[in-house]
N, C-alpha and C positions, 0 to 999 in steps of 0.2 A: 587615321594616320598610325603608322606603327611606333611599336614603344622605342624610346631609347637605348640601348644597351646598358647595360651595368657598370658604370666605372669603379662599385667598388660593393665589396662584399665581406661580409663578416660572417664567419658560419661558426655556430657554437661556441660562441665568447664566454666562457665561465671566469669568473675571479674570485677571488675571495679572499678576504679580511681576517684577524683574530675575530672569532666570535660572530662572523656575519657573510652569508652569501650576498655580493653585491650585484653577481653578476651569472646567471644559471641558466648557462645552452640556447645565446641569445641568438637570433641568425636578423639579419639587417642587411639591405642593397641600398644604393643610389642609386640614381641613373644620371645620363649626361643631361646638363640642364633642367633640373628641377630641384625643385625644391622640398626634400625629407623633412619634415617637421617628426621629431621624438617628444613625448609628448608623455608624462609619469609625474607623481608624488615624490616633495623631498624624499631622499634617500630610495628611489625608486630603482636608482643605477645609471640612469642618464648621463649623468657628466662621469662616470665610471667607465660606460661603455668608451664613451668617446677619448678618454685619454687613456685606453687601453690602445684605441685608433694613431691617437698623436703621437705615441714612444713612452707615455711617461710612467704606464704602467706595462706589465707584462703579465700576459693572459695566462692559465692556470690549463687553457684547454679552449681548445679552436683554432682559427684561422683565417687570416686578413688574404684578402685577393684584387687585386688594382689591374682595371681591364683584363681581368681574367688570369692573371699570374700572380701566383701564392710569394708572400713577401712578408718578412718578420721588421716590425717596427720598433729597432733597438732602441731609439734615441728621439726627441723631438726632430734632431736635426736632419736623422733617416725622413720622419715624414714632412719633413720640409722640401729635403731632395726631391719628393716623389709626387711633390704640389700640393700636398695638403698644409691647410692653414686655418690654425685655428684661435678662438677670441674667448678669454678664458671668461668667467661670471666674477669671478676677482680678480681686478685687472695686473697683467707681470708687466709693470712699469717700471724703471726708475726712475723713484721723483724727481733727485737733481740734477738728473739731466731736461734737455730742451726735446720739445717733442722732436724734430727734426732725428738728433740723435739714437732719441730710442727708436723712429724708424728703421734708420739704416744701420743699428749696431748688428757686428757679425757681415754685414752688406756696406762695408763702408768706401764711398769715392776716395782716392788716395792723391797725395801731392807724390810723389820721387818716389811713389810705392809702398811709401811710410806713414806718412802722415797724414791724419783726419783731413782731407779738405771741406771744408764748413761751409762755405760760399755753395761749391755743387751739389752737398748734403740738401741744404738749408732751399736750392732752387726744385730737387728735383721732389722734396718735399710738398711746395709750395704747389708745384705742377702738377703731382696727385694727386692734391685738395681738391685744386681748382677744377679739375675734371670731374670730379664726384659732388662738385658744390660744397666740398667742405668748407664751412667760413673757420680756419683756425690759423693761427701762428707759429708758424715752423720754430720760430726764437724763443717763444714762453717754455718755463720750464711747468715740468709735469706738474709740481707741487703749486702752483698759480694758478691750475686752469680748474675749471668745475669738472665733475664728477661726468656731466653728461661728453665732454672736449675730447676726455680722456679714455671715455668707448670709443668714440672717431678715431683718435690716436692708435687705439686695436686694429681695427678693422684697415687702417690706413697700412697699418705694418705688416699687415699679412698679403695684404694687395701688391703692398712694395715687393715682396717677395715670390711675385708672379704666382699666388695658388692658383689652380684650377679646381679645389674640392674645398670649398670653406664651412668651417662648423662655427658656428655662432650658437656659443651658451648664455642664454639668457640677456641676448644685447638688448632689449629693451627695456629692462627694470630698473635700468636709473634715467630713462629718457623721458622727455614729455611726450604726449600726445601728438603735438607738430613734430616733433623731431624722432619720432619712430614711424610715422608716412613718410619722412624723407629719407627715413634707412628702407623702408622697403621699395621705395621709389629704386632705389640705389640697387635693393638685391633685384628687380624686375630686369633691369639694365643689364647686369651682368650674365643672372639669366639669358638673356638674347644673345649675351658673347659666347654662351658655351658655358657659363661656371657654375657646378653640383654644388648646392648648399644645404648641409644640413643644421635646421635650424630646432634649436633645444627653448621652450621657453614652457610657460604656467598659463599664458594666457591665451585661451579658447579661440576668443576675437579674434587676436592674431594669427593663430594656425587658419583658420577658415577663410582669411584675407589674402593671407600669400602664398599657404603652402600649397603643392600636386597631391601628394600624397600624406599619410598620416602612422606610426608607429604608435603602440601606445605600452609601455612598462609598466608593471605593478610588483612590488616588491620584489625585484629583481630577477624576474619572468618576463618575455614578451605576452600580451595579453592578443595584440592584432596588429595588422596592417592594411588599412582601409583609404580609399580615397575621400579626396578632402570633400570632392564634390557628393552635396546629397549628405554629407555628415552634419550634426548638428552637437552646437556646446553642451545640452543637455548628456543627449548620449555617451558623446568624449569626457563629460565630466565621471561619467557613472562604469566607464571602461577605466580610466584612474583610477577611481576610488575603490569600487568593488560595490557601490551602493549609491541611492539616490542622492546628489546634493544639491541644496538650496542656495541658486544663485543669483537670488534677491535675498538683503537686508532684511530681517522681519524683527521692526521694532515697533512702537505704540507711540503715541506722542507723548513730548518731554514734561514736565511737571517741575522747571527751576525753583530753587529755590534762594538762600543767599548767596553773594560773591564771595567766590573762594579764591579765586586768583583775579586779582588788579595788577596789570601792567599799564604805566601814566608817562605821558612824557618820553619814550624811551628815545637813548640816544645811546650808540652801540659801534662799534668800530669792529674791521676786520685785523687781520693776522700783518697786515701792508702800514695802519695806521689809517685807512681811507674808509670813512661814516657810511656804513653798509647799515641799521637800522635809525632812523629819521621820522623823533617825534611820532612812535605808534604806543597805540594805547588799546587794552584788548582788554575785556573783562568776560569770565566763566562764573557761572553760579554752578552750585550744588545742580545735579543731577541733570546737564545739560551736556554734550557734546558740541565745540564751536571747531570748526577746519577754517585752518587758514589753506587759501592755494594759492598758488604760482608758479611759473616758470621756474625753472632749477638757476638760483643764482643771485636770488633777489631779495636777501637780508635773512629768508627763514632760518637758515642755519645758527646767524650770529644773534638772531631773536632768541631763539631756542637756547644757544649756549648762556645767554645774557640770563634767560629765566630760569637756567636752571644753576647757576653758578658757576658757571665755567670759562664766563668771560666778561670783564670788567663793563662795568657799566657805567658811562660818560655823563647821562643826565640820566632826569627820567626817576621812578623805583616803582619795586614791587614788592608788593600787600600777597602775602597767603594767612587767609581764613585771621584775618584783624592785626596779624604781627609783620612786619615791614622786614624783610630780607634782604634789601638790596643791596649790603654791605658783606652779607655773609658767604661763608664759600659752598663749595658743593657739598658737604657733608652734612651742613646746618641747614641745608636746604630741605634734605632727606629726614633730619631729625625732625623738622617741621612738619612732615608730613609727604615730600611732593616724590613724586615715584616718576622716571623717567624711560621711556623706552626710547634710545638711541639710533637716529637715522643708519651710522654705522656701525653695524653690530658689532665685527670682528675690531676693531681700533676701539671702541667707545664702549661694547657692550661687555664685551666679554675679556677673558686673561687666557688666549687659546690654549699656553699648555699649562694651565690649572685643570683639576678634576671638574666636573659637572655641579658635584656637592661644593667644593670649591667657591665655584664661580656662582653658585645661587645662593652662600652663604657670606657675597662680599660686604653685603651694606652692615649686616649685623652678629658678624665675628666678633665684637668687641663684647658684647652684651650676652646675656642668660637668655634662654637656656644652650646656645651658643658657649660662650666661655665663664667662666668663674674665678676672680681673683687671680683675671692673667693666663690662665689653664681652660686651652681649647680643649674642647668634648669632637674629638673625628667621629666617634661613633653616630652623637645626634645629628651630626653635620649631614650622614648617609643617610639616613631615617629620614631625614624631612626631607632629603633631595631624592628619596625611593617615591614618595608621596606624591610631590609635584611630578616628575617623571612620569606618572602612572596619570594624573590629574591633568596633564596638557598635553600626554601623551606625545611626548617625547620618544622618538624611534632612534635606533643605532648607535645605543648601549645605556651604561647604569651609572650612579651615581660616583663610580671612579674613572668613570672614561675623560678620557681629554677634548673637552670641547671641542679644539683643532679639529678634530675626529669627526664630527658630526657634519652632517649636511646642513648650507644654512638658513634651509627651514626651519630646521630641529635647533640649531643654534639660534632662531629667534623665538621659538618655542618658549627654550630657557632661560631668555630674558623677560621675556612675556611674564612665568610660572614665578621666577623673582621679585618683580616689581608688583606683583598684582596680590600674592600673599603677602607683602608688608602692609596691605588696606590703607595706601594712601587717599588722601582728601583729594590731592589733585593729580592725576595721571597724563602726562605730556607724552603723548604717541607721536613720533615723527618717522615717517614711513615705514609704519608697523607692518607693512604688506608686503615691502619690496624684496621680490622673487621668490615668493611665495606660489605654491599648487591650491588650487582650486580648494582642494581638501582645509588646507590650512589656512587660506583666508576665511573659508567659512567658520571656523575656530576661531582665532583671531576678532573677526567684526563682532563675533555669539559675544565674546567677551568683553569686549569695549562697550557695547550696549547693555551689557550685564552690571558693569560698574556704572555705568550712568544712572541705571535704573536704582542701583544702591544707594545713589544719592551723590556719587563724585562728582567731581568739574573733572574732564575730559578736555583738554585741548589736541587734536590730533592734525598734524603737518604733512599733506600728502600731496603727490604730483601726479596724484591717478584721480582725476576727474570724477568718474566714476564711484569711484570709494567715497569722495566726497560728498557726491550727492545722494549716497542710500543712505550714509553713518551721522551729515551734520544736520545739528536742529537750527544752526546757524552757518553762514561761511562767510569769510573776510579774504578780499584778495589780497597779496601784497603784489606790490610792483616798484622797481627802484627801491626800497626800503623804505616805504610808507604804503600804511592801507590806504587804498584806491575806492574800496567799494566793500558793502555790505548788503547780502542776499540770503534769500531765505533758499530750503532747500527742495523748495519746486522751482527753482531758477532752470534754465536751457547751460549743456555744457558751450551752447554758443555765446551766450551773454555771460560766461565768467571767462571764456576765451577772449570778447574784446579787453574786459577788464586786466587782465593777464597782462595783456600788451601793452597797456597805458590806455585804454580808450576813456576810460570810465577818468581820469585822472581829473578833468577839468571839472567833468559834474558831481566830483565827492566834492573836491575844494570849494564847487559854489555853496 
């Protein structure tokens, strides 16, 4: 079968930022009806390259060709007009607006040529969602739907604009395995209709499952383009990182000690006053990793908020190292020895306009050696940040770099560095590797196991079943706000999947 012609070519694309060469003369092409995966570590230049294509950045050198014709992408509107749609890793949605309003924004159906026709907009979005088997309410506000549903809204937004080149930047980072499988089915359907797809991901198994060709970037340079057929996870990981990578977690058996975190009979409400956590009890002992698995939206977020002092507990109690902290503030929890890696690094983990040094000092800037008698010592903040940036391999900047300028994976490393450096007795890690590449995942997993081996109690909340099975000493499954089963790490994904959809609720209750 003859090769399809290239619908898109990037030639010699170069993009510089202050102190960083993000893209270094990169060549890339996309054929009609193919999925071309773009692989690389966090900070390798993948998103920058796509932002150049989408008109968000202007290249310092190089050219873009569509169907063989040189074009200049002056803005996202220009890219959209040429049939390019992009779904960003961090969503570009307006929280206070409805699903339908976000999707039709700038292409609204109008009444009398002026007013938005809400009924027509809602019907169009409902029909579009139904055609791709997306279960989503056009009338729901973005702020009220799950992260996974927001991802689907982004995809529908691109499809609504009749894109024939679709860029997906880490599209499964917030999806469950079942949702990812559904997405792949959609992508294959789009392929059959002639759509060309650029698929950016860090998940090697997904690349091999969905891609036709793979291009690997490393530190701003193109390393290789190869067919997916015949490629292996180990080989791709080595191309990405430049060294051999351990794709499995190395850890010995645990030796649990005294209980350090105890939650008893917790009842917690969400922002709408609906009960999301129902009579949940969890115990994590020193020297063990307990994982909570479950489909997104089953009360995990509210449980973590309650355990970290960010949400009111309606009933029940929380004990940390023998001290009742049920009514304590988030700061009091930290003072008692709790560390927290939040699931949303940009809204809960970092102040994006602060420097890395300031972000690392967020918990402790009121105390020596960071300050004394109300006086802050910036030089000490910088020294500490420099040490942790080196120890945790944070790339893309130094102590004075704004946190928002880093890639998502390097932002996560900054949070990890801050929380672990405080030497917590209990570490709560919520989605700690969301959006990370294989090298960064290996690093995070190794640090979490090291924390366990040093006698900390680690509570892991993850949507990644492979991660749960690799790291956990015990696994709890949460469904509709309740713990419906406890499993050893030797269980299978299939067994966990049954429990995650409520299949073991009756058995657990009995």
